[in-house]
N, C-alpha and C positions, 0 to 999 in steps of 0.2 A: 696739280694740287688744288687749284681753284675749282676744277671740275669735280673732284672728289668731295670738296666741301659743299658744293651745290647739291650733289647727290645725297650726301648725308642729311642735309637740312630738309630736303623734300621727302626723303624716306621717313625720317622721324615724324614729320608732320602727317604723312599719309597713314602711318601706323595707328594713329588715333581712331581710324575707322574700325579697329577691333572692338571698341566700346559699343558701336552700333550694330556689330555683327552678333555679339554674344550677350547672354543674360547672366548677371552676377548672382552667385549664391554662396553664402557662408555656412549654411546649416548642414551641408552634406557630411562634414567630418566632425561634428560635435561629439561623436561617440568614440573618437580615437583614444586608445590607451597607450601613451607613449613609453618608449624605452629611452634611457639616457645613455649616450655613448661616453667613452672615456674622456672626450673633449668637452663634455657638457652640453652638446647639441642634442636636439630631439630628433629621433629617427624612428621609422616604423618598418620592422622587418617581418614578413609573413612566413617566418619559419614555424615549424610545428609547435603548436601550443601558444603562439603569440600573435595570431592573426588579429589585425585591428577590427574594431566593431564598426564596419563601414556599411551604411545603408544607402543604396542608390534608389532614388525615386523614379517613378515612371516618367519616361521622356515626354509624356503629354504635359506634365507639370513643370518640367525644367529641362535644361540641356546641360550636360557635363562640359567642363572646361578643363581638360587634362593636358599634361605635357609628358612625353616619353623621353627618358634619358637612357644612355647606354653606349658602350663602345661600338665602333663600326663592326657590322656583321653579327651583332648580338641577336637581332631579330625584331628590332623596334617596328619596322614596317609590317612584318607578318602579324604580330599581335595587336598593333594599333588598328590595322585593317579589319581584323576579326572583331575587335571591340566596337569599331565604327559601325559595322554591319549589325552587330547585336543591339547596340544602343540607339542607332539611327541618327548619328551625328557625323559630320564630315571628318575624314582623316586627311590632314594636311601635312604632307611630307616635304620638307624643304629640299631634300635630295632630289625628289621628283621635279620640283620647281626648277632646280638648277639644270637637270637633264632636259627638261622641256625647252628651257632657254637655249641650251647648247644646240638642240635640234632645230631651233627656229631660225638660225643664222641672223639673229638680231644683233644689236650693237654691242652686247656683252658677250656674245658667243665665243669670240677668239680669246678674250681675256679669261673667261671661265675655263676654256679648254686647257690652257696652260696651267691654271691653278689645280684643276682636278687631276690631270695626268701626272703632276708632281706630288700628289697626295697631300696638298696643303689645304688649310681651312679657307673657305670663301669668306671674304671680308664682311663685317657687320653691315656695312652700307649696302652691299649687293643683296645679301640675304633679306634685309629689312625691306628693300625695294621690291623684291620678288614676292615676299610674303604679303606686303601691303596690297599689291595688285590682286593677289589671290583672295584675300579677305574682302576687298571691295567687290570683286565679282560675285563671291558667295553671298554677301549682304544684299546685292541687287536681286539675287534669286531667292531671298528669304531664308537663307541658312541660319540656324541658331546653334550655338555651342561649337565645340571643335575638339579634336585630339591632335595636338601638335607633335610632330615627329621630326627631330633634328633641330629644333629651335626651342629655347635658347641654347647656344653653345658657349657663351661667354657671360661673365658677370654683367658686362655692359648691356648685352641683349636682355638678360633677365631683369635688370633694373628698368629698362625701357618698357618691357612687357608688364611688369608690376605697376608701372605708372599709369597704364591705360585700362587694365582689366584685372579681374580677380581669378587667379588660378586655383582650382579646387584641390587638385592632386597632382603630384609629380611622381610618376612611376619609373623607378630606376632598375632596368633589367641588367643582370650581372651574369657573366659566364667566364670560365677560365680562359686565360689568354692563349694557351696552346690549342684549345678547342675553337676559339675565335678565328685563329689563323687557318685552321683546316676548313672551317665553314666558308670563309671568304674565298679561299682558293678553289672551292667546289662550286661557287656560284656561276650560274649560266642564265642567259636570256634568250628567248626564242626571237630570232631576227624577223619573223613574220608576224606573230601574234603579240609579241611583247611580253609574254608570260615569264615569270621568274621561277627558276628551278635550282636544285642543288644536287650535284652528282657525288658529293662526298659521303662516304660511309664511315662514320666516326665511332670508334670504340677506344676510349681512353681509360686506362687503369687509374684507380684511386691512388693518390700520393700526397704527402705533406698535409694531411688533414682534409684533403679534397676528396669527395666521393667519386666513384667511377661514373663516366657519362657515356651513353650510347645514343647516337642519332642516326636514324635510317636516312638514306638519300631521298630527296623529293624529286622524283624523276618525271619528265614530261610525257605526254601521250605520244604514241608512236609517230604521228604525223609531224611532231615538233623535233624529234630526236636529231634529225639530220640538219636542223636549222639552228642549233644551239651555238651561241657565241659567248666569249668571255669579255667582261668589261675591261676596258683599256687600263684601268687603275687597279685591277685585281691581280697584281703580281706580288710575290712574297715581299720584295723590298718595299714597295709602296704601302702594302697592308701594314707591315710592321711600323713603318713611319707614321701612318695614320693613327695607329693605336697609341704610339708614343705621343703624338701631338694631342690626341684626345686626353690622355692621362695628364699631360702637362697643362693644358689650357681649359679643358672642360670639367675636370673633377671639381674645381672650385664652385661650379654651378650646383653640384650636389650639396655642398656645404651651405650654399646660399639658401636652398630650399629646406635643408635639414634644420637650419636655425630658425626657420619660420614654421616648423612643425608640419610640413606638407610633403615630405619625402617618404615614399613607400619603396623599400628595397626588396627586390624579388630575385632570388637565385634560381636560374633556370635548372630544373633537375634533369633535363634531357631534351628530346625532340618535341615536336608539337603534340603527339599523343599523350606524353607524360606531363608536359608543361601547361597545356591549355586548361584542363580541368582544375589544376592546382592554382592557376592564376585567377580563375573565376572564384575559387574558394577564398583566395587571399583578398579579393575585392568584395567579398560577400555578395556575389551576384547569383546566389542560389536560385532566386526567383526567375532568372533568365535561362536556366539550364535547359528548359524545354525548347529554347530557341537556338541551341548550339549548332544544330544542323544548318541553320540559315547563315551562320557566320563561318562555316567551314570552307 
């Protein structure tokens, strides 16, 4: 317990490096036209006819500071990476930080292995520690701005983050749970190049007010096909448990940012070909459309 307390204190202290890594801007979302939910909180949903009036400045003038939320397997990494390439800011995925630590055989490796294989959430202290190291390294290289993927996952983390920097926008990606399960079960990684692919071919009929969704597989090149492996935690039992844990512990984070007028909810209409142009439209990134090929 004493060791955990020491880790917590040092991690919270080092997270203050965020303020030196990023530039704060409040003007980006002054044009939002909010909708009011039945709970009285403010939310922003990019459904047809209600796209927020979001103006993104050239990255020479500022750097965005965004957070991506969404259930496991929804595609946070895919779309955060594309926007990172498009806008020229670092994509920081806490899931990648955890996997890097697992592969490093460092002091946290064994503990993290047990947590991940059981589908549990990594503790605030460990995540903050890993994120702090990444931000400090980026600051030393002159990085400005960020797109955070997988953090914050708890109210406590959100409050810590709010205390040291200003988040411009929180993008909440949403997808039906049955589709999420199929996507996660189809995930594969190339054991040689580390590329991420998906072998699932999803065709789900519309039901209970939900539209039909089709997603083509994201297959690897021929030289990677024989080297595909499945993540240890991508079993049906673990995936369902991860989704349950997310719903129970991370959904309150959505409300945290909704109450602050920073939550933009985006319902994925399908795979990347259908969703990517609509996401750019929802973010009012029309001026960047000629750069789409660079983000592909």
